[in-house]
PyMOL Python script that loads the backbone (N, CA, C, O; Angstrom):
from pymol import cmd

cmd.read_pdbstr("""\
ATOM      1  N   MET A   1      -3.793 -17.160   8.202  1.00  0.00           N
ATOM      2  CA  MET A   1      -2.365 -17.528   8.451  1.00  0.00           C
ATOM      3  C   MET A   1      -1.384 -17.030   7.319  1.00  0.00           C
ATOM      4  O   MET A   1      -1.547 -17.103   6.101  1.00  0.00           O
ATOM      5  N   ALA A   2      -0.446 -16.564   7.948  1.00  0.00           N
ATOM      6  CA  ALA A   2       0.686 -15.975   7.050  1.00  0.00           C
ATOM      7  C   ALA A   2       1.340 -17.210   6.325  1.00  0.00           C
ATOM      8  O   ALA A   2       1.453 -18.246   6.980  1.00  0.00           O
ATOM      9  N   LYS A   3       1.821 -17.175   4.900  1.00  0.00           N
ATOM     10  CA  LYS A   3       2.536 -18.026   4.299  1.00  0.00           C
ATOM     11  C   LYS A   3       3.851 -18.131   5.053  1.00  0.00           C
ATOM     12  O   LYS A   3       4.235 -17.156   5.699  1.00  0.00           O
ATOM     13  N   SER A   4       4.567 -19.254   5.014  1.00  0.00           N
ATOM     14  CA  SER A   4       5.705 -19.626   5.535  1.00  0.00           C
ATOM     15  C   SER A   4       6.937 -19.381   4.657  1.00  0.00           C
ATOM     16  O   SER A   4       8.046 -19.158   5.142  1.00  0.00           O
ATOM     17  N   PHE A   5       6.695 -19.433   3.359  1.00  0.00           N
ATOM     18  CA  PHE A   5       7.681 -18.976   2.412  1.00  0.00           C
ATOM     19  C   PHE A   5       7.279 -18.265   1.129  1.00  0.00           C
ATOM     20  O   PHE A   5       6.120 -18.432   0.750  1.00  0.00           O
ATOM     21  N   LEU A   6       8.123 -17.463   0.384  1.00  0.00           N
ATOM     22  CA  LEU A   6       7.669 -16.566  -0.716  1.00  0.00           C
ATOM     23  C   LEU A   6       8.443 -17.263  -2.183  1.00  0.00           C
ATOM     24  O   LEU A   6       9.468 -17.923  -2.014  1.00  0.00           O
ATOM     25  N   THR A   7       7.977 -17.102  -3.371  1.00  0.00           N
ATOM     26  CA  THR A   7       8.725 -17.364  -4.365  1.00  0.00           C
ATOM     27  C   THR A   7       9.619 -16.140  -4.619  1.00  0.00           C
ATOM     28  O   THR A   7       9.233 -15.058  -4.176  1.00  0.00           O
ATOM     29  N   PRO A   8      10.734 -16.208  -5.266  1.00  0.00           N
ATOM     30  CA  PRO A   8      11.562 -14.994  -5.642  1.00  0.00           C
ATOM     31  C   PRO A   8      10.948 -14.118  -6.234  1.00  0.00           C
ATOM     32  O   PRO A   8      11.261 -12.943  -6.038  1.00  0.00           O
ATOM     33  N   GLU A   9       9.765 -14.502  -7.236  1.00  0.00           N
ATOM     34  CA  GLU A   9       8.993 -13.386  -7.649  1.00  0.00           C
ATOM     35  C   GLU A   9       8.176 -12.561  -6.740  1.00  0.00           C
ATOM     36  O   GLU A   9       8.202 -11.334  -6.831  1.00  0.00           O
ATOM     37  N   GLN A  10       7.323 -13.284  -5.711  1.00  0.00           N
ATOM     38  CA  GLN A  10       6.912 -12.643  -4.761  1.00  0.00           C
ATOM     39  C   GLN A  10       7.395 -11.744  -3.934  1.00  0.00           C
ATOM     40  O   GLN A  10       6.850 -10.700  -3.573  1.00  0.00           O
ATOM     41  N   GLY A  11       8.739 -12.289  -3.545  1.00  0.00           N
ATOM     42  CA  GLY A  11       9.636 -11.322  -2.676  1.00  0.00           C
ATOM     43  C   GLY A  11      10.053 -10.268  -3.365  1.00  0.00           C
ATOM     44  O   GLY A  11      10.169  -9.238  -2.701  1.00  0.00           O
ATOM     45  N   ALA A  12      10.380 -10.194  -4.781  1.00  0.00           N
ATOM     46  CA  ALA A  12      10.622  -8.989  -5.590  1.00  0.00           C
ATOM     47  C   ALA A  12       9.204  -7.936  -5.904  1.00  0.00           C
ATOM     48  O   ALA A  12       9.347  -6.745  -6.180  1.00  0.00           O
ATOM     49  N   GLU A  13       8.077  -8.498  -5.821  1.00  0.00           N
ATOM     50  CA  GLU A  13       6.940  -7.839  -5.920  1.00  0.00           C
ATOM     51  C   GLU A  13       6.712  -7.145  -4.695  1.00  0.00           C
ATOM     52  O   GLU A  13       6.280  -5.993  -4.704  1.00  0.00           O
ATOM     53  N   LEU A  14       7.001  -7.838  -3.510  1.00  0.00           N
ATOM     54  CA  LEU A  14       6.771  -7.423  -2.008  1.00  0.00           C
ATOM     55  C   LEU A  14       7.898  -5.959  -1.956  1.00  0.00           C
ATOM     56  O   LEU A  14       7.561  -4.864  -1.505  1.00  0.00           O
ATOM     57  N   GLN A  15       8.993  -6.223  -2.418  1.00  0.00           N
ATOM     58  CA  GLN A  15       9.952  -5.161  -2.005  1.00  0.00           C
ATOM     59  C   GLN A  15       9.442  -3.979  -2.926  1.00  0.00           C
ATOM     60  O   GLN A  15       9.647  -2.859  -2.456  1.00  0.00           O
ATOM     61  N   HIS A  16       8.942  -4.024  -3.904  1.00  0.00           N
ATOM     62  CA  HIS A  16       8.536  -3.093  -4.942  1.00  0.00           C
ATOM     63  C   HIS A  16       7.210  -2.620  -4.163  1.00  0.00           C
ATOM     64  O   HIS A  16       7.199  -1.400  -4.002  1.00  0.00           O
ATOM     65  N   LEU A  17       6.137  -3.262  -3.663  1.00  0.00           N
ATOM     66  CA  LEU A  17       5.029  -2.818  -3.111  1.00  0.00           C
ATOM     67  C   LEU A  17       5.160  -2.072  -2.128  1.00  0.00           C
ATOM     68  O   LEU A  17       4.452  -1.070  -2.025  1.00  0.00           O
ATOM     69  N   TYR A  18       6.062  -2.387  -1.221  1.00  0.00           N
ATOM     70  CA  TYR A  18       6.612  -1.851   0.082  1.00  0.00           C
ATOM     71  C   TYR A  18       7.230  -0.335  -0.228  1.00  0.00           C
ATOM     72  O   TYR A  18       6.881   0.614   0.474  1.00  0.00           O
ATOM     73  N   ASN A  19       8.044  -0.194  -1.177  1.00  0.00           N
ATOM     74  CA  ASN A  19       8.690   1.013  -1.760  1.00  0.00           C
ATOM     75  C   ASN A  19       7.669   1.929  -2.241  1.00  0.00           C
ATOM     76  O   ASN A  19       7.751   3.138  -2.027  1.00  0.00           O
ATOM     77  N   ASP A  20       6.444   1.252  -3.059  1.00  0.00           N
ATOM     78  CA  ASP A  20       5.452   1.865  -3.561  1.00  0.00           C
ATOM     79  C   ASP A  20       4.374   2.683  -2.277  1.00  0.00           C
ATOM     80  O   ASP A  20       3.915   3.823  -2.206  1.00  0.00           O
ATOM     81  N   LEU A  21       4.272   1.490  -1.390  1.00  0.00           N
ATOM     82  CA  LEU A  21       3.535   2.037  -0.224  1.00  0.00           C
ATOM     83  C   LEU A  21       3.834   3.046   0.564  1.00  0.00           C
ATOM     84  O   LEU A  21       3.002   3.861   0.963  1.00  0.00           O
ATOM     85  N   ALA A  22       5.381   3.063   0.919  1.00  0.00           N
ATOM     86  CA  ALA A  22       6.030   4.181   1.321  1.00  0.00           C
ATOM     87  C   ALA A  22       5.898   5.571   0.780  1.00  0.00           C
ATOM     88  O   ALA A  22       5.759   6.579   1.472  1.00  0.00           O
ATOM     89  N   ALA A  23       5.953   5.524  -0.470  1.00  0.00           N
ATOM     90  CA  ALA A  23       5.882   6.866  -1.192  1.00  0.00           C
ATOM     91  C   ALA A  23       4.506   7.192  -1.200  1.00  0.00           C
ATOM     92  O   ALA A  23       4.250   8.390  -1.089  1.00  0.00           O
ATOM     93  N   ILE A  24       3.610   6.440  -1.299  1.00  0.00           N
ATOM     94  CA  ILE A  24       2.134   6.919  -1.429  1.00  0.00           C
ATOM     95  C   ILE A  24       1.582   7.291   0.177  1.00  0.00           C
ATOM     96  O   ILE A  24       0.599   8.016   0.330  1.00  0.00           O
ATOM     97  N   ASN A  25       2.200   6.811   1.135  1.00  0.00           N
ATOM     98  CA  ASN A  25       1.846   7.108   2.271  1.00  0.00           C
ATOM     99  C   ASN A  25       2.223   8.601   2.542  1.00  0.00           C
ATOM    100  O   ASN A  25       1.506   9.402   3.144  1.00  0.00           O
ATOM    101  N   GLU A  26       3.422   8.849   2.021  1.00  0.00           N
ATOM    102  CA  GLU A  26       4.078  10.232   2.162  1.00  0.00           C
ATOM    103  C   GLU A  26       3.166  11.314   1.448  1.00  0.00           C
ATOM    104  O   GLU A  26       2.753  12.394   1.872  1.00  0.00           O
ATOM    105  N   LYS A  27       3.007  10.758   0.375  1.00  0.00           N
ATOM    106  CA  LYS A  27       1.993  11.722  -0.609  1.00  0.00           C
ATOM    107  C   LYS A  27       0.729  11.880   0.189  1.00  0.00           C
ATOM    108  O   LYS A  27       0.400  13.047   0.405  1.00  0.00           O
ATOM    109  N   THR A  28      -0.043  10.930   0.669  1.00  0.00           N
ATOM    110  CA  THR A  28      -1.129  11.093   1.229  1.00  0.00           C
ATOM    111  C   THR A  28      -1.229  12.153   2.696  1.00  0.00           C
ATOM    112  O   THR A  28      -2.105  12.953   3.024  1.00  0.00           O
ATOM    113  N   ALA A  29      -0.013  11.782   3.335  1.00  0.00           N
ATOM    114  CA  ALA A  29       0.148  12.765   4.455  1.00  0.00           C
ATOM    115  C   ALA A  29       0.156  14.100   4.059  1.00  0.00           C
ATOM    116  O   ALA A  29      -0.452  14.918   4.750  1.00  0.00           O
ATOM    117  N   ALA A  30       0.757  14.453   3.041  1.00  0.00           N
ATOM    118  CA  ALA A  30       1.091  15.874   2.432  1.00  0.00           C
ATOM    119  C   ALA A  30      -0.232  16.151   1.940  1.00  0.00           C
ATOM    120  O   ALA A  30      -0.560  17.309   2.195  1.00  0.00           O
ATOM    121  N   ILE A  31      -1.122  15.476   1.311  1.00  0.00           N
ATOM    122  CA  ILE A  31      -2.287  16.009   0.746  1.00  0.00           C
ATOM    123  C   ILE A  31      -3.302  16.113   1.890  1.00  0.00           C
ATOM    124  O   ILE A  31      -4.171  16.969   1.721  1.00  0.00           O
ATOM    125  N   LEU A  32      -3.354  15.403   3.018  1.00  0.00           N
ATOM    126  CA  LEU A  32      -3.933  15.433   4.113  1.00  0.00           C
ATOM    127  C   LEU A  32      -3.756  16.716   4.873  1.00  0.00           C
ATOM    128  O   LEU A  32      -4.685  17.344   5.383  1.00  0.00           O
ATOM    129  N   GLY A  33      -2.349  17.093   4.913  1.00  0.00           N
ATOM    130  CA  GLY A  33      -2.060  18.542   5.624  1.00  0.00           C
ATOM    131  C   GLY A  33      -2.475  19.663   4.649  1.00  0.00           C
ATOM    132  O   GLY A  33      -3.074  20.641   5.095  1.00  0.00           O
ATOM    133  N   ALA A  34      -2.213  19.574   3.473  1.00  0.00           N
ATOM    134  CA  ALA A  34      -2.500  20.689   2.724  1.00  0.00           C
ATOM    135  C   ALA A  34      -3.872  21.075   2.326  1.00  0.00           C
ATOM    136  O   ALA A  34      -4.217  22.238   2.118  1.00  0.00           O
ATOM    137  N   LYS A  35      -4.849  19.744   2.205  1.00  0.00           N
ATOM    138  CA  LYS A  35      -5.982  19.905   1.486  1.00  0.00           C
ATOM    139  C   LYS A  35      -7.161  19.425   2.290  1.00  0.00           C
ATOM    140  O   LYS A  35      -8.294  19.829   2.028  1.00  0.00           O
ATOM    141  N   GLY A  36      -6.885  18.440   3.413  1.00  0.00           N
ATOM    142  CA  GLY A  36      -7.704  17.880   4.125  1.00  0.00           C
ATOM    143  C   GLY A  36      -8.353  16.622   3.853  1.00  0.00           C
ATOM    144  O   GLY A  36      -8.317  16.250   2.680  1.00  0.00           O
ATOM    145  N   MET A  37      -8.978  15.841   4.750  1.00  0.00           N
ATOM    146  CA  MET A  37      -9.556  14.589   4.383  1.00  0.00           C
ATOM    147  C   MET A  37     -10.567  14.356   3.454  1.00  0.00           C
ATOM    148  O   MET A  37     -10.760  13.340   2.786  1.00  0.00           O
ATOM    149  N   ALA A  38     -11.313  15.601   3.485  1.00  0.00           N
ATOM    150  CA  ALA A  38     -12.369  15.562   2.342  1.00  0.00           C
ATOM    151  C   ALA A  38     -12.125  15.943   1.085  1.00  0.00           C
ATOM    152  O   ALA A  38     -12.998  16.280   0.285  1.00  0.00           O
ATOM    153  N   SER A  39     -10.943  15.903   0.871  1.00  0.00           N
ATOM    154  CA  SER A  39     -10.523  16.553  -0.510  1.00  0.00           C
ATOM    155  C   SER A  39     -10.474  15.210  -1.649  1.00  0.00           C
ATOM    156  O   SER A  39     -10.137  14.068  -1.337  1.00  0.00           O
ATOM    157  N   PRO A  40     -10.805  15.560  -2.734  1.00  0.00           N
ATOM    158  CA  PRO A  40     -10.831  14.231  -3.794  1.00  0.00           C
ATOM    159  C   PRO A  40      -9.408  13.881  -3.886  1.00  0.00           C
ATOM    160  O   PRO A  40      -9.206  12.674  -4.015  1.00  0.00           O
ATOM    161  N   GLU A  41      -8.336  14.664  -3.852  1.00  0.00           N
ATOM    162  CA  GLU A  41      -6.971  14.124  -4.055  1.00  0.00           C
ATOM    163  C   GLU A  41      -6.647  13.175  -2.991  1.00  0.00           C
ATOM    164  O   GLU A  41      -5.969  12.170  -3.202  1.00  0.00           O
ATOM    165  N   PHE A  42      -7.176  13.521  -1.726  1.00  0.00           N
ATOM    166  CA  PHE A  42      -6.714  12.803  -0.535  1.00  0.00           C
ATOM    167  C   PHE A  42      -7.704  11.102  -0.776  1.00  0.00           C
ATOM    168  O   PHE A  42      -7.251   9.971  -0.605  1.00  0.00           O
ATOM    169  N   GLU A  43      -8.609  11.351  -1.055  1.00  0.00           N
ATOM    170  CA  GLU A  43      -9.399  10.058  -1.372  1.00  0.00           C
ATOM    171  C   GLU A  43      -8.863   9.131  -2.331  1.00  0.00           C
ATOM    172  O   GLU A  43      -9.005   7.924  -2.139  1.00  0.00           O
ATOM    173  N   GLU A  44      -8.144   9.655  -3.544  1.00  0.00           N
ATOM    174  CA  GLU A  44      -7.666   9.049  -4.445  1.00  0.00           C
ATOM    175  C   GLU A  44      -6.173   8.425  -3.907  1.00  0.00           C
ATOM    176  O   GLU A  44      -5.779   7.278  -4.115  1.00  0.00           O
ATOM    177  N   ALA A  45      -5.516   9.393  -3.227  1.00  0.00           N
ATOM    178  CA  ALA A  45      -4.326   8.753  -2.496  1.00  0.00           C
ATOM    179  C   ALA A  45      -4.549   7.673  -1.569  1.00  0.00           C
ATOM    180  O   ALA A  45      -3.898   6.629  -1.539  1.00  0.00           O
ATOM    181  N   ASP A  46      -5.418   7.958  -0.886  1.00  0.00           N
ATOM    182  CA  ASP A  46      -5.905   6.817   0.218  1.00  0.00           C
ATOM    183  C   ASP A  46      -6.337   5.554  -0.312  1.00  0.00           C
ATOM    184  O   ASP A  46      -6.055   4.492   0.242  1.00  0.00           O
ATOM    185  N   LYS A  47      -7.085   5.643  -1.481  1.00  0.00           N
ATOM    186  CA  LYS A  47      -7.611   4.560  -2.272  1.00  0.00           C
ATOM    187  C   LYS A  47      -6.245   3.655  -2.952  1.00  0.00           C
ATOM    188  O   LYS A  47      -6.150   2.430  -3.037  1.00  0.00           O
ATOM    189  N   ALA A  48      -5.450   4.492  -3.304  1.00  0.00           N
ATOM    190  CA  ALA A  48      -4.141   3.815  -3.986  1.00  0.00           C
ATOM    191  C   ALA A  48      -3.483   3.118  -2.721  1.00  0.00           C
ATOM    192  O   ALA A  48      -3.164   1.932  -2.813  1.00  0.00           O
ATOM    193  N   ALA A  49      -3.302   3.719  -1.707  1.00  0.00           N
ATOM    194  CA  ALA A  49      -2.696   3.042  -0.454  1.00  0.00           C
ATOM    195  C   ALA A  49      -3.138   1.786   0.057  1.00  0.00           C
ATOM    196  O   ALA A  49      -2.455   0.842   0.457  1.00  0.00           O
ATOM    197  N   THR A  50      -4.468   1.917  -0.017  1.00  0.00           N
ATOM    198  CA  THR A  50      -5.302   0.682   0.596  1.00  0.00           C
ATOM    199  C   THR A  50      -5.102  -0.437  -0.614  1.00  0.00           C
ATOM    200  O   THR A  50      -4.875  -1.609  -0.313  1.00  0.00           O
ATOM    201  N   ASP A  51      -5.187  -0.067  -1.824  1.00  0.00           N
ATOM    202  CA  ASP A  51      -5.021  -1.120  -2.795  1.00  0.00           C
ATOM    203  C   ASP A  51      -3.538  -1.890  -2.666  1.00  0.00           C
ATOM    204  O   ASP A  51      -3.410  -3.114  -2.656  1.00  0.00           O
ATOM    205  N   ILE A  52      -2.599  -1.057  -2.581  1.00  0.00           N
ATOM    206  CA  ILE A  52      -1.137  -1.624  -2.219  1.00  0.00           C
ATOM    207  C   ILE A  52      -1.156  -2.497  -1.049  1.00  0.00           C
ATOM    208  O   ILE A  52      -0.572  -3.580  -1.061  1.00  0.00           O
ATOM    209  N   TRP A  53      -1.873  -2.023   0.065  1.00  0.00           N
ATOM    210  CA  TRP A  53      -1.876  -2.695   1.127  1.00  0.00           C
ATOM    211  C   TRP A  53      -2.531  -3.950   1.189  1.00  0.00           C
ATOM    212  O   TRP A  53      -2.152  -4.854   1.934  1.00  0.00           O
ATOM    213  N   ARG A  54      -3.630  -4.043   0.329  1.00  0.00           N
ATOM    214  CA  ARG A  54      -4.454  -5.328   0.241  1.00  0.00           C
ATOM    215  C   ARG A  54      -3.526  -6.196  -0.450  1.00  0.00           C
ATOM    216  O   ARG A  54      -3.370  -7.339  -0.020  1.00  0.00           O
ATOM    217  N   ARG A  55      -2.753  -5.707  -1.691  1.00  0.00           N
ATOM    218  CA  ARG A  55      -1.956  -6.645  -2.486  1.00  0.00           C
ATOM    219  C   ARG A  55      -0.831  -7.588  -1.688  1.00  0.00           C
ATOM    220  O   ARG A  55      -0.531  -8.777  -1.804  1.00  0.00           O
ATOM    221  N   ILE A  56      -0.296  -6.403  -0.736  1.00  0.00           N
ATOM    222  CA  ILE A  56       0.911  -7.006   0.129  1.00  0.00           C
ATOM    223  C   ILE A  56       0.101  -8.019   0.999  1.00  0.00           C
ATOM    224  O   ILE A  56       0.744  -9.057   1.155  1.00  0.00           O
ATOM    225  N   ARG A  57      -0.948  -8.026   1.525  1.00  0.00           N
ATOM    226  CA  ARG A  57      -1.603  -8.991   2.426  1.00  0.00           C
ATOM    227  C   ARG A  57      -1.888 -10.176   1.858  1.00  0.00           C
ATOM    228  O   ARG A  57      -1.695 -11.261   2.405  1.00  0.00           O
ATOM    229  N   GLU A  58      -2.497  -9.962   0.409  1.00  0.00           N
ATOM    230  CA  GLU A  58      -2.527 -11.165  -0.387  1.00  0.00           C
ATOM    231  C   GLU A  58      -1.359 -11.905  -0.754  1.00  0.00           C
ATOM    232  O   GLU A  58      -1.465 -13.130  -0.802  1.00  0.00           O
ATOM    233  N   ILE A  59      -0.269 -11.369  -1.019  1.00  0.00           N
ATOM    234  CA  ILE A  59       0.964 -11.957  -0.935  1.00  0.00           C
ATOM    235  C   ILE A  59       1.463 -12.716   0.131  1.00  0.00           C
ATOM    236  O   ILE A  59       1.950 -13.841   0.014  1.00  0.00           O
ATOM    237  N   ARG A  60       1.328 -12.044   1.239  1.00  0.00           N
ATOM    238  CA  ARG A  60       1.657 -12.543   2.346  1.00  0.00           C
ATOM    239  C   ARG A  60       0.976 -13.860   2.773  1.00  0.00           C
ATOM    240  O   ARG A  60       1.532 -14.697   3.484  1.00  0.00           O
ATOM    241  N   GLY A  61      -0.272 -13.972   2.282  1.00  0.00           N
ATOM    242  CA  GLY A  61      -1.180 -14.853   2.752  1.00  0.00           C
ATOM    243  C   GLY A  61      -1.999 -14.660   4.011  1.00  0.00           C
ATOM    244  O   GLY A  61      -2.408 -15.595   4.700  1.00  0.00           O
ATOM    245  N   ASP A  62      -2.197 -13.452   4.244  1.00  0.00           N
ATOM    246  CA  ASP A  62      -2.837 -13.022   5.525  1.00  0.00           C
ATOM    247  C   ASP A  62      -4.111 -11.973   4.999  1.00  0.00           C
ATOM    248  O   ASP A  62      -4.390 -11.038   5.750  1.00  0.00           O
ATOM    249  N   ALA A  63      -4.794 -12.113   3.850  1.00  0.00           N
ATOM    250  CA  ALA A  63      -5.794 -11.213   3.236  1.00  0.00           C
ATOM    251  C   ALA A  63      -6.942 -11.740   3.788  1.00  0.00           C
ATOM    252  O   ALA A  63      -7.946 -11.289   3.235  1.00  0.00           O
ATOM    253  N   GLY A  64      -7.191 -12.599   4.754  1.00  0.00           N
ATOM    254  CA  GLY A  64      -8.616 -13.027   5.063  1.00  0.00           C
ATOM    255  C   GLY A  64      -9.335 -12.125   5.570  1.00  0.00           C
ATOM    256  O   GLY A  64     -10.508 -12.361   5.860  1.00  0.00           O
TER     257      GLY A  64
END
""", "prot")
cmd.dss("prot")
cmd.show_as("cartoon", "prot")
cmd.util.cbc("prot")
cmd.orient("prot")
């Protein structure tokens, strides 16, 4: 179940993480188009996006 409130610090971190996620998703899509899913660059970018998303879910309280 998602948290009903966040601390100001968590809110600030979430804003930062959502900006980071948008940027890494853009990068991941560009790499996918240029080099394909099997490329090491795509795997690295995809892992970074997954790590950010996991942290967002953890803060929101729905990381179960």
